[in-house]
VOGU-3710 file (C-alpha; in Angstrom, 3 decimals, decimal comma):
1> xxxxxxxxxx> 97,951/198,696/-72,652  96,491/195,541/-74,159  98,455/193,049/-76,230  97,271/189,647/-77,389  95,477/188,179/-74,340  96,892/190,732/-71,917  94,447/192,871/-70,029  96,681/195,270/-68,172  96,954/198,940/-67,404  100,691/199,240/-66,888
11> xxxxxxxxxx> 102,342/198,731/-63,486  102,680/201,510/-60,937  105,734/200,939/-58,773  107,053/203,075/-55,909  108,247/206,344/-57,425  105,262/206,439/-59,775  102,596/209,119/-59,583  99,093/208,429/-58,345  96,437/211,020/-59,103  93,481/211,491/-56,776
21> xxxxxxxxxx> 89,924/212,051/-57,945  86,745/212,605/-55,926  83,819/211,074/-57,866  81,456/210,868/-54,915  81,130/212,504/-51,512  83,126/215,326/-49,991  85,736/214,121/-47,523  87,089/214,815/-44,075  90,343/216,726/-44,580  92,118/215,103/-41,636
31> xxxxxxxxxx> 91,339/211,562/-42,774  92,177/212,498/-46,350  95,597/213,923/-45,482  96,336/210,861/-43,342  95,526/208,629/-46,313  97,709/210,719/-48,643  100,540/210,298/-46,137  100,100/206,515/-46,334  100,462/206,616/-50,128  103,641/208,668/-49,785
41> xxxxxxxxxx> 104,987/206,296/-47,137  104,390/203,489/-49,648  106,763/205,325/-51,987  104,342/206,966/-54,392  104,210/210,541/-55,609  100,691/211,916/-55,145  99,032/214,413/-57,482  96,139/216,354/-55,947  94,046/218,360/-58,447  92,571/221,543/-56,955
51> xxxxxxxxxx> 89,091/220,517/-58,088  88,829/217,618/-55,630  88,353/220,113/-52,794  85,158/221,470/-54,342  81,890/221,149/-52,425  78,250/220,946/-53,462  75,927/219,826/-50,699  77,268/216,367/-49,700  79,141/215,956/-53,007  82,763/216,777/-53,842
61> xxxxxxxxxx> 81,662/219,445/-56,308  79,454/219,652/-59,381  78,874/216,453/-61,389  80,628/217,793/-64,480  83,621/219,034/-62,487  84,043/215,676/-60,753  83,845/213,840/-64,083  86,209/216,220/-65,883  88,774/215,775/-63,122  88,766/212,024/-63,711
71> xxxxxxxxxx> 88,875/212,496/-67,491  91,927/214,763/-67,140  93,731/212,302/-64,895  93,340/209,663/-67,579  94,579/212,051/-70,266  97,580/213,250/-68,211  100,669/211,197/-69,209  102,488/212,038/-65,977  99,806/210,285/-63,914  100,464/206,535/-63,708
81> xxxxxxxxxx> 97,497/205,454/-61,616  94,343/206,858/-60,033  92,744/206,404/-56,622  89,459/207,820/-55,342  89,316/210,128/-52,330  86,299/208,438/-50,739  82,982/206,765/-51,472  79,724/207,949/-49,957  77,405/208,849/-52,810  77,626/210,570/-56,174
91> xxxxxxxxxx> 79,529/208,348/-58,625  76,423/207,344/-60,575  75,530/211,022/-61,077  78,649/211,607/-63,187  78,519/208,511/-65,415  76,940/210,543/-68,233  79,927/212,900/-68,233  82,812/210,423/-68,380  84,894/210,410/-71,573  85,076/206,696/-72,278
101> xxxxxxxxxx> 87,162/207,178/-75,426  89,898/208,874/-73,406  89,622/206,353/-70,580  89,861/203,379/-72,938  92,800/204,911/-74,817  94,814/205,489/-71,635  94,310/202,467/-69,354  95,646/203,006/-65,831  95,070/201,319/-62,487  91,929/202,887/-61,017
111> xxxxxxxxxx> 91,199/202,085/-57,370  88,081/202,494/-55,255  85,168/200,708/-53,617  81,754/201,305/-52,038  79,987/204,007/-54,113  82,859/203,852/-56,652  81,305/200,525/-57,705  79,188/202,511/-60,185  82,346/203,428/-62,121  84,104/200,088/-61,697
121> xxxxxxxxxx> 81,293/198,031/-63,245  81,065/200,437/-66,185  84,787/200,016/-66,746  84,266/196,264/-66,906  81,429/196,711/-69,409  83,605/199,049/-71,520  86,542/196,588/-71,330  88,718/199,205/-69,631  91,774/197,571/-68,084  92,874/198,492/-64,582
131> xxxxxxxxxx> 89,612/198,533/-62,599  90,649/197,647/-59,045  88,163/197,159/-56,229  90,216/198,387/-53,282  90,681/201,093/-50,650  90,053/204,807/-51,103  92,323/207,528/-49,726  90,284/208,178/-46,572  90,079/204,466/-45,712  93,847/204,144/-46,148
141> xxxxxxxxxx> 94,161/206,381/-43,090  93,155/203,461/-40,837  93,996/200,554/-43,161  95,810/197,398/-42,094  99,262/196,429/-43,317  97,639/193,546/-45,181  95,436/195,995/-47,082  98,412/198,189/-47,964  100,437/195,213/-49,218  97,492/194,153/-51,345
151> xxxxxxxxxx> 97,190/197,656/-52,816  100,892/197,787/-53,653  100,665/194,383/-55,380  97,556/195,385/-57,337  99,125/198,643/-58,528  102,251/196,783/-59,630  100,132/194,498/-61,793  101,106/191,279/-60,030  98,773/188,330/-60,404  95,906/188,480/-57,969
161> xxxxxxxxxx> 95,721/185,282/-55,904  93,638/185,362/-52,734  92,989/182,469/-50,389  90,053/182,860/-48,023  91,392/181,799/-44,646  88,120/180,358/-43,400  85,761/180,124/-46,391  82,035/179,729/-45,817  80,970/177,398/-48,619  77,338/178,023/-49,464
171> xxxxxxxxxx> 77,414/175,881/-52,605  80,362/173,725/-53,622  82,065/173,994/-56,962  84,732/175,487/-59,194  84,064/178,035/-61,906  85,641/180,614/-64,190  84,473/184,002/-65,423  85,235/187,700/-65,579  85,362/189,182/-62,075  82,912/192,020/-61,453
181> xxxxxxxxxx> 80,457/193,378/-58,894  81,085/195,465/-55,778  78,841/197,227/-53,300  75,397/195,652/-53,374  73,433/198,819/-52,566  75,140/200,733/-55,379  74,570/197,909/-57,858  70,872/197,702/-57,004  70,468/201,452/-57,584  71,800/200,989/-61,129
191> xxxxxxxxxx> 69,118/198,414/-61,957  66,527/199,801/-64,358  68,851/202,530/-65,645  70,926/202,813/-68,822  73,824/201,619/-66,667  72,190/198,462/-65,368  74,955/195,906/-64,766  75,040/192,464/-66,343  76,839/189,562/-64,715  76,584/187,173/-67,616
201> xxxxxxxxxx> 79,777/185,082/-67,769  80,912/186,847/-64,598  82,077/185,795/-61,184  79,869/188,092/-59,116  81,455/189,699/-56,054  79,277/191,475/-53,494  79,857/193,289/-50,201  78,056/195,843/-48,072  77,887/197,543/-44,705  75,150/198,360/-42,176
211> xxxxxxxxxx> 72,389/196,734/-44,231  69,951/194,423/-42,400  69,112/191,065/-44,006  65,713/192,181/-45,345  67,339/195,023/-47,290  69,981/192,694/-48,721  67,153/190,357/-49,705  65,344/193,233/-51,430  68,452/194,380/-53,318  69,381/190,889/-54,510
221> xxxxxxxxxx> 65,766/190,252/-55,519  65,674/193,496/-57,505  68,852/192,583/-59,394  67,579/189,045/-60,009  64,180/190,236/-61,257  65,920/192,761/-63,550  67,802/189,863/-65,162  71,223/191,003/-63,978  72,237/187,517/-62,843  71,343/185,647/-66,028
231> xxxxxxxxxx> 74,399/183,642/-67,085  76,330/184,308/-63,857  79,173/181,812/-63,320  79,815/182,043/-59,589  79,315/184,166/-56,479  81,842/185,464/-53,949  80,673/187,282/-50,832  83,023/189,789/-49,237  82,705/191,827/-46,061  79,243/192,108/-44,541
241> xxxxxxxxxx> 80,148/194,692/-41,938  77,265/195,238/-39,487  74,923/193,196/-41,709  73,592/191,039/-38,929  72,841/188,259/-38,392  75,376/187,247/-41,037  74,105/183,662/-41,115  70,732/184,947/-42,293  72,416/186,944/-45,066  74,229/183,790/-46,180
251> xxxxxxxxxx> 70,873/181,988/-46,286  69,417/184,766/-48,457  72,394/184,657/-50,842  72,070/180,884/-51,147  68,369/181,134/-51,980  68,938/183,928/-54,513  71,470/181,982/-56,553  70,040/178,478/-56,114  68,294/178,603/-59,505  71,554/179,402/-61,297
261> xxxxxxxxxx> 73,357/176,293/-60,009  76,736/177,995/-59,518  79,343/177,820/-56,735  78,889/180,307/-53,908  81,377/181,110/-51,147  81,632/183,791/-48,491  84,372/185,131/-46,249  86,444/187,193/-48,708  88,311/189,989/-46,886  87,304/192,711/-49,330
271> xxxxxxxxxx> 84,999/195,672/-48,850  83,889/197,456/-45,678  85,809/195,239/-43,290  89,036/195,275/-41,293  91,008/194,186/-44,361  90,098/195,428/-47,826  92,053/193,275/-50,246  92,247/194,432/-53,845  90,328/192,601/-56,564  91,234/192,959/-60,240
281> xxxxxxxxxx> 87,834/193,556/-61,834  87,458/192,828/-65,526  90,048/190,056/-65,521  89,530/186,360/-66,122  89,258/184,668/-62,748  88,788/181,230/-61,223  87,083/180,409/-57,943  87,286/177,100/-56,092  85,243/176,496/-52,961  87,310/173,416/-52,026
291> xxxxxxxxxx> 90,416/175,553/-51,475  88,804/178,942/-50,880  90,912/180,380/-53,686  90,121/183,256/-56,037  92,731/183,599/-58,749  92,750/186,429/-61,289  94,942/185,700/-64,303  95,412/189,271/-65,507  93,999/188,297/-68,904  90,518/188,760/-70,243
//
């Protein structure tokens, strides 16, 4: 629901129902069931549509089926929130089949990361409330208590206030903008398509896993040359799991955004790392490198 300056999707408290969709890859049943058990231990009812168990090559079923499952979860009044089964690959294949009218008319917390970035950034562009960059069901199976607390807070609609314990300040400053971004590889694959992301007036968040520095350089360069960073307000770097040496990646990020003269900080525990803290995409946010704070107001 959206009233005045509110940009919310309605809280989901323990006892509420979370529906599961599978927009991307097929999933390991053992890890999936373990993640479902975590959601139930957190106090949520879990709705599992039969269609999420479909298979087509490495995908969780046909593109249309995966999209229609998500559309139905948004249309179903008994479903309070939605979480993705896993990432992998496939979310961008179903963007053409999403019913944005239904999604906009029934805002709900929608949680995912990695390949799910393709959907999250489109939600931001469509001004759909409730886009949460956070864990998927399979990653919940081995998630930390900190991650689970963050997920519970995000679903409940509490203000998102994260302090980076040991921030790596690549360029000092304080800035405000709409929070957006996600997995760098997924974002770069959207460049040059009808779904190319724009980070104008945005605080750009990026994370990735198992990508060497030269590939991160190539992806950031592609997005920069496509004009995606024009008007960006700030940059926050999350987990860079197995992206080594990390210091070289930081150097590349600094060079990429030097021409935009915006604050840049790294060290956010979000993405493919030990902790995957939830970020409220699409909300007005403030970053401050002096304190290492990212604060999302919940408004737009």
